[in-house]
N, C-alpha and C positions, 0 to 999 in steps of 0.2 A: 441455590441458585436454577433460574429458569431455563431446561433445559431445549424448549422450543425452539428448533432451527431459526435463527433470522433469514426473510426473505427479503426480495429487490422491493416487496412492496410495503413492508413492515417500515425504511428508511422513508419514502413517499409518507406514510400515515404519522411517521417521527415529525417532520415538515410540520404537517398540518395541526400538530397539537402542540409544536413550538418547542420541541425537545431536542435537543444538542445532539448528535451522532459523532460516536470517536471510534475513528480507525486507528490504525498501524500499522505498515507492513509487518510481514514473517515470509520464514525465508524455510523454516523447518516445525517439524512438529514439537519439538520442547515449548520451544519461545511460543508456539501459537496455543497451544496449553493453558501456559501462565497467563498469554495477553487476555486470552476468554475466561477463564478464573477472574481475572483481575475487572471484568464487564464491557470487555472491548465487543462494541457493534459487528465491526465489519474487518477482517484483515484485509491485507490487498500485498499479493506478492508481484514486489514488486520488479522491474526489470532493475532498478535500483541494485538488485543482486549481483550486477555483475561488479559495481563499485564496493560493496560492504563484503559481499564475500569471498566472491573470485579473484577481488583483485584485479579488474578488467574494468570496462567502461559500458555503461548500457548499450552502446550500438553492438559491442559484440555480444550479449547474450544472445545463446541459440535457442531457438523454439525448443529442444530435446531439453536444455537445462532448465528452461519453464516450467515443462511438464514434470517434470522430477522433482523442480519443488515444491511445487503446487499439490503434486499427489504428497509430497511429505505434510505441508502444514494442512490439508483436509485432512489426513488422519489425524491431526492433533487436536483437531478442533470440531466440535460436539455440535456447538451453539453457531457459533459466530458466522456469519455472512463472508465466503470466500469467493477473492475477487482475483484474477489473473493479468496480468500485464499482457500486451500481444508485444513479441519483442520489432524491432527494428525491422520493414520488407516483411511482417510475415502477413500485413494487411493492406500496403499500399498497391500491392503491386498490380492485383485483380479481384474483384468482387466473390467469384468465385475461390480464388484462394484462402484469401481471408474466410470463407466460411467455414474451408477444411480444416485451417490452422485454427480458428476458435472451437469449434468440434473437438479437438485434440485434447486442448487445454479442460473442456469440461468432460468429455468422454475417459481421456486416461491421468487428465491429473486431477478429476474430481473437483476442479470449480464450477461453483454457481452461476458465474457472471463473468464477463472479459474488460477489459479497460482498452481502448486504443486513442491517441493523439490525434486531435487537428479539429477543425471546424467545417467549411463550407464542402473542402475535397473530398471528404470524408463521409460524406449525408447518405450517398445512395448505399455504400458500405455496411454504417450505422443501421439502416433501414432494411437492407438485406439481413441482416443478421436476427434484429430482431422478429420480420417475418419468419422465420426460420426456428427460434425459442429459445436464441440466444441470448439473453441480457446484454446490454451495451451500459458501460459508463464510460460519459466523456471526459476529454480532458480539455483545457483551454489556457492562456495565458503562456507561461515559460514551459517550452516544451523539450525536455530532456533528450530527446530523440532527433531535435531540430537544433541543436545549440549551435555546430558548425556553421548551420545557415543564419544565425542570428548573433552571431560575434559572441558566442560564452554564455554564462549562465547569468543572463541582465535582466532587471524587471522591465515587464512587457506592459504594454497599453495605456502609456504615462501620457500620451496627449490624447486631446478628442477626438480625433481623428479613428485612433486605433482602440480608443475603449468602444466608441460606437461601433468598429465592427466586432469586439468580442462581443457583445451586447449579439448583434445580431446572430453570429454564429451562435452561441447559447439556444436562443430561441430556436434554432433550425434543427440543431443537434436535438432539443427536446420533440419537435413536432417531428422525427425521424423518428425518435422512437427511445432516447438513453433515457435510464433510468435516474441517474443522477450527472451531475460531471464537477469535476477536480478542476478547482481555480488557482492555479501555482503563480506566485511571486507576481502579481497584480495591484494596481493601489486599493487601500480597503474602501473607499467611497465605488469606484468600478465595480468590487464584489459587492458592496448592499447593494446598488443598483441590479445587477442583475438577478441574484436572488432575489428580492421583493417581485421581480419578474417574472418568474419561474413557479412553474408548480412543481416542479421535482426539487431532489434537495441538490443544495453545493459543498462541497467539501474543499474547506482553505487550507493548504499549505503556502505561507508567507502570503496572505490574500487578506490579512484582518479578522476582526472580533465579528464581523455580521454573518458569516455565510453558519448554512445551515447545521456543519459539524466539520470538524477538523482533521489533519491526517498527518502526520510526522513518518520520516523515517526512522523508526523503530533503535538503530543505531547510536543516531544522532540522539533520540530522546533519553537511552540511556547513559549517556554519557562513553559510548564506547570508542571515540575517536577526540585526541588531543585540540581538534577545532570543530565546532558545528557550524550551520550556517547562521548569519544576526536574526533570524526568525524565530530561531530555536534554543531555547531555555532547558538543559538537560537538569532530570529528574533525578537523576542518579549520577554516580563518578564510576562505572561501573570499571573503565579502562584503568584507576587505580586501586578498585577492590581486587581484582583478577591478577592485575602486576603483586601486588603484595602477597596474595594468597601463594602464588607461584613462585615468587621468592623465598618466601617463607619454607615450601614446601623443599625447593633447592637446597636450602641451607640444612635443611633436618637429611635429605639424603647423603649432601656431601660428609655431615656431622656423625652421620652412621644413628640417625635416632629414628629414619623412617626403615622399612612399617612403623606406626607407633605400636607398643603394647595394648594390646585389648584387654581389659577387665574379664576373668572369665565367671561364671556363672559356680555361686555355691553348689559343693559336690552333695549331692542329698544323702543324705545317713541311712546306712542300711539296717534293716531289725530283723 
């Protein structure tokens, strides 16, 4: 496998060549290593960490937690581009604070880039981060950090006015210096329009087939939850496999069959 590190510029080159970009979320070194071995281009240390790992929600994720898990993913990934989500209120308060917090994700966490949510209100922040050398991925459509404001996890840009505003936001983020944009839970036709207008890649999640790449929460894709979002087709049933394996282990322990006897190597004859 090619061990050359994927850079943000490589994603733009893939778009230019018409090559699709495969991304997944990752939260630890072991999974990062396995995902990379399978050919994933980029790994997002998402603030979905809160729901799938910590049992909380995205808004409860702290910068310290993101630095900790980003460091783990960066240790496990030799080739894939590692991008870290900026948690809620780590980039909205001031541009200076955003630079300082994003810098921690790169300097302490080992990320190569950060992701933040929002359009026009975030343009100055995106521009400043890129000016100081911190690559930024944008995020439009459904914004998980704003679900309390929009009334939950509902599809966005479903009417012409909102769709037009999203296109404007995407173009503005590109102009501000974003190297790619996640489009979440928007109509496929809107995602297609945005993708055609931008020179930078779009990464879809619940946004149809016409984005330049796709990302899923890895725990959803691997079938680690009983219910996945409607746009996710699980590629495995790891919840079932793990439950069955642990149940077999528990049965062996209770029946006195664990630890299993291991075959011993044959004795070397003496001469």
